[in-house]
C-alpha positions in Angstrom: 130.8 225.9 37.8 131.1 225.5 37.6 127.6 222.5 40.0 127.1 221.8 41.6 123.4 222.3 42.0 122.4 225.7 40.8 121.8 228.6 43.1 118.1 228.5 42.6 117.5 230.5 45.7 119.3 233.5 44.2 122.2 233.3 46.7 125.9 233.2 45.7 127.0 229.7 45.9 130.7 230.6 46.3 131.2 234.1 47.2 132.2 233.8 50.9 133.7 230.4 51.2 136.2 230.2 54.0 138.3 227.1 53.8 141.0 228.8 55.9 139.0 227.4 58.8 140.6 224.0 58.2 142.4 223.0 61.4 140.3 225.5 63.5 138.2 222.6 64.8 134.5 222.5 65.2 134.1 225.7 67.3 133.2 227.7 64.2 130.7 225.2 63.0 127.5 226.7 61.6 124.5 225.6 63.7 122.6 225.2 60.4 125.0 222.5 59.3 125.5 221.0 62.7 121.9 220.2 63.3 119.9 217.2 62.1 116.6 218.0 60.6 113.8 216.1 62.3 114.4 212.8 64.0 117.4 212.4 66.1 117.8 208.7 65.3 120.5 209.1 62.7 122.6 211.4 64.7 122.5 209.1 67.7 123.2 206.0 65.6 120.4 204.2 67.5 118.4 203.2 64.4 120.3 201.1 61.9 117.7 201.7 59.2 118.2 205.5 59.2 120.9 207.3 57.4 121.6 211.0 58.0 122.1 213.1 55.0 123.5 216.7 54.7 121.9 218.5 51.8 122.8 221.7 50.0 119.4 221.8 48.3 117.1 223.5 50.7 115.3 225.5 48.0 112.1 224.2 46.4 114.0 222.6 43.5 115.9 220.4 43.6 114.7 219.8 47.2 111.4 218.4 45.9 113.2 216.0 43.6 115.3 214.8 46.5 112.3 214.3 48.7 110.7 212.2 46.1 113.9 210.2 45.6 114.3 209.5 49.3 110.7 208.3 49.5 111.7 205.9 46.7 114.8 204.9 48.7 112.6 203.9 51.6 110.3 201.9 49.3 113.2 200.1 47.5 115.7 199.6 50.3 113.9 200.0 53.6 116.2 202.9 54.6 114.9 206.1 56.0 116.9 209.2 55.0 117.0 211.9 57.7 117.9 215.1 55.9 119.5 218.3 57.2 118.4 220.8 54.6 120.8 223.8 54.1 120.9 226.4 51.4 123.7 226.0 48.9 125.7 229.1 49.9 125.7 228.3 53.7 126.6 224.7 53.0 129.7 225.8 51.0 130.7 228.5 53.4 130.8 226.1 56.3 131.8 222.8 54.7 135.3 222.7 56.3 134.2 223.1 59.9 131.1 221.0 59.2 133.2 218.0 58.3 135.3 218.5 61.4 132.3 218.7 63.6 129.3 216.3 63.7 128.5 215.8 60.0 125.7 213.6 58.6 126.7 210.2 57.3 126.3 211.1 53.6 126.3 214.6 52.0 126.1 216.4 48.7 129.4 217.5 47.2 131.4 217.8 43.9 133.9 215.9 41.9 137.4 217.2 41.1 139.7 219.1 43.3 136.9 219.9 45.8 136.6 216.2 46.5 140.3 215.5 46.6 141.0 218.4 48.8 139.0 217.0 51.7 140.1 213.5 51.0 143.6 214.7 51.5 142.6 216.3 54.8 141.3 212.9 56.1 137.8 214.4 56.5 136.2 211.7 54.3 135.6 208.0 54.5 136.6 206.0 51.4 133.7 204.3 49.5 135.7 201.5 48.0 133.1 199.0 49.2 130.4 201.0 47.4 132.3 200.9 44.2 132.7 197.2 44.5 129.0 197.1 43.9 128.4 200.0 41.5 131.6 200.0 39.4 129.9 198.4 36.4 127.5 201.3 36.2 130.2 203.8 35.3 132.7 204.7 32.6 136.4 204.8 33.3 136.2 208.6 33.0 133.6 208.7 35.8 135.7 206.4 37.9 138.7 208.6 37.6 136.7 211.6 38.7 135.7 209.7 41.8 139.1 208.9 43.2 141.4 210.7 45.6 145.1 211.1 44.9 145.7 207.9 47.1 143.8 205.8 44.6 140.8 205.2 46.8 137.2 206.1 45.9 135.6 209.0 47.9 132.8 210.1 45.6 129.7 208.6 44.0 128.7 210.6 40.8 125.0 211.3 40.5 124.4 213.9 37.8 126.3 216.3 35.6 125.6 219.0 33.0 127.5 221.0 30.4 128.2 224.7 30.2 127.5 226.1 26.8 126.1 229.2 25.0 122.3 229.0 25.3 119.6 230.8 23.3 115.8 230.9 22.5 115.2 228.8 19.4 112.0 230.7 18.5 113.8 234.1 18.7 116.7 232.8 16.6 114.3 231.4 14.0 112.4 234.7 13.8 115.6 236.7 13.4 117.3 234.2 11.1 120.4 233.7 13.3 122.7 230.8 12.8 124.9 229.1 15.4 128.5 230.4 15.2 131.5 228.0 15.5 134.4 230.5 15.4 135.1 233.6 17.5 134.8 236.0 14.5 131.3 234.5 13.8 130.4 234.9 17.4 131.4 238.6 17.6 129.6 239.2 14.2 126.5 237.7 15.6 126.7 239.8 18.8 127.0 242.9 16.7 124.0 241.9 14.7 121.9 241.3 17.8 122.9 244.7 19.2 121.8 246.3 15.9 118.5 244.4 16.2 117.9 246.0 19.6 118.7 243.0 21.8 121.2 242.5 24.6 123.6 240.3 22.7 124.9 238.3 25.7 123.0 238.0 28.9 125.8 238.3 31.4 125.4 238.6 35.2 128.0 238.3 38.0 126.5 239.6 41.2 127.1 236.1 42.8 130.7 236.0 41.5 130.8 232.5 40.1 129.0 232.8 36.8 131.9 234.6 35.2 134.2 231.7 36.1 132.7 229.6 33.3 133.6 232.2 30.7 137.2 232.4 31.9 137.5 228.7 31.7 136.2 228.5 28.2 138.4 231.4 27.0 141.4 229.8 28.5 140.8 226.3 27.1 140.0 227.8 23.7 143.1 230.0 23.6 145.7 228.0 25.5 144.3 224.4 25.5 143.0 222.1 28.1 146.3 221.0 29.5 147.4 224.6 30.2 144.1 225.4 31.8 144.2 222.4 34.2 147.8 222.9 35.1 147.1 226.6 35.8 144.3 225.6 38.1 146.1 222.8 39.9 149.6 224.1 40.2 149.1 227.8 41.0 151.8 229.1 38.7 151.9 231.0 35.4 149.1 233.4 36.5 151.2 236.3 35.4 152.1 234.7 32.0 151.3 236.1 28.6 148.9 233.2 28.1 146.7 234.3 31.0 146.9 238.0 30.0 145.7 236.9 26.5 142.6 235.4 28.1 141.6 238.7 29.7 142.5 240.6 26.6 140.2 238.4 24.5 137.5 238.8 27.1 137.4 242.6 26.7 136.0 242.0 23.2 132.8 240.7 24.8 132.2 243.4 27.3 130.4 245.8 25.0 127.8 243.1 24.4 127.0 242.2 28.0 123.9 243.1 30.0 123.9 246.6 31.4 124.7 246.6 35.1 125.9 242.9 34.9 127.7 243.0 38.3 124.5 243.9 40.0 122.4 241.1 38.5 121.9 237.5 39.5 122.1 234.6 37.0 118.4 234.2 37.3 117.8 237.8 36.1 120.1 237.1 33.1 118.3 233.9 32.3 115.0 235.7 32.4 116.4 238.2 29.8 117.0 235.1 27.6 113.6 233.6 28.4 111.8 236.9 27.7 113.7 237.3 24.4 115.4 240.5 25.5 118.8 238.9 25.2 120.2 236.7 22.4 122.7 234.4 24.1 124.0 233.4 27.5 127.0 231.4 28.7 125.7 229.2 31.6 125.2 225.7 32.7 122.2 223.5 31.8 121.7 223.0 35.6 120.9 226.6 35.9 119.2 227.6 32.6 117.1 224.4 32.6 115.3 225.6 35.7 114.2 228.7 33.9 113.2 227.2 30.6 110.5 224.8 32.0 107.2 223.4 30.9 106.3 224.5 27.3 109.4 226.7 27.2 111.7 223.7 27.7 111.5 222.9 24.0 112.6 226.4 23.1 116.0 226.1 24.7 118.8 225.7 22.3 122.6 225.9 22.7 125.9 225.6 20.9 129.5 224.9 22.0 131.6 227.9 23.0 133.3 229.0 19.8 136.7 228.2 18.6 139.5 230.8 19.1 142.7 229.0 18.5 142.4 226.4 15.7 145.0 224.2 17.5 142.4 223.5 20.1 139.2 224.1 18.3 136.2 223.2 20.5 137.7 220.1 22.0 136.9 220.8 25.6 133.6 221.0 27.5 133.0 222.3 31.0 130.8 219.6 32.6 130.7 219.7 36.4 129.8 216.5 38.2 127.7 216.5 41.4 127.3 213.5 43.7 127.8 212.3 47.2 130.5 211.6 49.8 130.7 209.9 53.1 131.9 211.6 56.3 135.0 210.3 58.0 133.2 208.6 60.9 129.6 207.8 59.8 127.4 206.7 62.6 125.6 204.3 60.3 128.3 203.1 58.0 126.4 200.0 56.8 123.3 202.1 56.0 125.5 204.8 54.3 127.0 202.2 52.0 123.6 200.8 51.2 122.3 204.3 50.4 125.2 205.2 48.2 125.0 201.9 46.3 121.4 202.7 45.5 122.2 206.3 44.4 124.9 204.9 42.1 122.3 203.2 39.9 120.6 204.2 36.7 117.2 203.6 38.4 117.8 206.1 41.2 119.2 208.7 38.9 116.4 208.4 36.3 113.8 208.7 39.1 115.4 211.9 40.3 115.7 213.4 36.8 112.0 212.8 36.3 111.5 215.7 38.8 114.6 217.7 37.8 115.2 217.6 34.1 118.1 220.1 34.1 120.9 217.6 34.4 122.1 214.3 33.0 122.6 211.0 34.8 126.1 209.8 35.3 125.4 206.1 35.5 125.1 203.8 32.5 121.7 202.4 31.6 119.5 205.5 31.9 116.7 205.5 29.3 117.8 208.5 27.1 114.4 208.4 25.4 113.0 210.0 28.5 115.4 213.0 28.2 114.3 216.4 27.0 115.8 217.6 23.8 118.2 219.8 25.8 119.3 216.8 27.9 119.8 214.6 24.8 121.8 217.4 23.0 123.9 217.8 26.2 124.9 214.2 26.1 126.0 214.5 22.5 128.0 217.7 23.2 129.8 216.0 26.1 130.5 212.8 24.2 132.1 214.7 21.4 134.6 216.4 23.7 138.2 215.3 24.0 138.5 216.9 27.4 136.1 217.7 30.3 136.7 220.3 32.9 134.8 220.6 36.2 134.6 224.4 36.6 137.1 226.9 37.9 136.2 226.6 41.6 136.2 222.7 41.3 139.4 222.4 39.3 141.6 224.4 41.7 142.1 224.7 45.5 139.1 225.9 47.4 141.2 228.3 49.4 142.3 229.9 46.1 139.2 229.9 44.0 136.8 232.1 46.0 139.1 234.3 48.1 141.4 235.1 45.1 140.0 234.4 41.7 136.4 235.4 42.3 137.3 239.0 43.3 140.0 239.3 40.7 137.6 238.5 37.9 135.1 241.0 39.3 137.9 243.6 39.5 138.6 242.9 35.8 135.0 243.3 34.8 134.9 246.6 36.7 138.2 247.8 35.3 139.3 245.8 32.2 142.2 248.1 31.5 144.0 246.9 34.6 144.9 243.3 33.4 148.6 243.5 34.2 148.1 244.4 37.9 145.3 241.9 38.2 147.3 238.9 36.9 150.3 240.0 39.0 148.2 240.1 42.1 146.7 236.7 41.4 150.2 235.2 40.8 151.6 236.5 44.1 148.6 235.2 46.1 148.8 231.8 44.3 152.4 231.4 45.0 151.9 232.2 48.7 148.9 229.8 49.1 150.7 226.9 47.4 153.9 227.5 49.3 152.1 227.7 52.6 149.8 224.7 52.2 151.7 222.5 49.8 
C-alpha cells in the first residue's frame, strides 16, 4: 500500500495522481502544497533554527502525533519545525509539481520506486551526510530501501507496517475459528463464515488502492516474489499466463466480499470487522490499527496471507516503509540535516509511536516492551519473511500504478469475466509508458 500513512480522512490516497506533470514546471503547482503554514521564516531562509516541513498528514491522526513529535524536536534540538499540513490525497496528486516549485526543506514520502523515481528526476537532495550519523541505527535491509539507483541515500525511514489478514479475536473465539495457512483452508473458512451469517471478507475499494494489496499477495503467493517485483519494475509480462492466473484465483474470493464493495471506503470495511459483521479483512496495520483502538486494540488479531503455491509458501510480506526526504534545494540545509538525524533515531520514533500505535519503528533500539500486541506480532511476521515488498503503487512507476493499474483492477472487480482484455490492455499501456519514459 501499499503507506504510506493511511487515508484516515476517508479520501483516496492514490486515485487521481498525475505524475505526467513532470517537466511541466511549477505553473500547475497546487496552492495548498506551495504555501507554508504559519510563519514565513522557513520559506525565506532567514531563520537558521527553523526547518520547513511538507506533511501529508493533515487529518487528526497522525497529525496530532506529529505535532507532539515536533514539540519534542524543539525541546531536544532547538529546531522549530514550520509545517505545511496537506491532506494525503492532495499531497500525492501534486507531488511532482510541488517538488519543481517551492517545496519545504523536508517532506513525508515513501521508500521504494516512489523514492527512486524522484531521485532519478533530480528533484531530491541526497542525505548521505544524514546517514553518516544515523547509519548504525538501521539494518542493511533498511539501508538498501533508502538508496537511489546511483547509490546515494535519499530517504530516512521512520515507520513501517505489514499487510495481513485481520480479524476480531473475540469473534473468532466465540465461533471457534482457527487461522488458515493454506488457500483451501482460507476458502473453507470463508464458506463457514458465510453460513454463520457473516460477511466473510470485509473488502472495500472505493478509493482504488486497497485492492492493490490483495493483488500483490496473490501474485507473490502464486508466482513468487521475484516475478512480482520484476513485473512491477520492468512493465512486461502483464499479458502472461502468470498474471491471468492471479486474476483467475482472485475470482474465488469475490463471492465472499462485502456487498457493494466498490462503493465503500476502507474505514467502512474496517468498521464491519470491528462491529463483528465481517470475519476477515486484508489490510495494513497502519489502517486497521486506527480503528481497533483503546480497549478494542487487544481484540485485533491477524495471520499471514495464506499459501497458494507450495514453492513459495508464505515467504513474502507486504510491509510499506514511510519516512522523509529532502527537497533538491533546501533553504535551511543545515537545519534539515539536523532534523533528519533526529528523526532517524529510536528515541524520536518511539516518541511518535506513543501517540500513533498503528505502526512499527524502523530504527534499531526501540523498546519493544512498549508495543501493543499487534505491533509485537507484526515485528515477528516481518522478521520471518524472506522477502518484503512495499506495495503495488510503491514498487512500480508512479505514472503506471494509478493511471493504469488502479482502474484496471476496478474493471476486473466490476467484470471478472473480462480478464483477457484487461491484462492485454495493461500490457499495451505498460509497454508504451516504459518505451516513452525509459
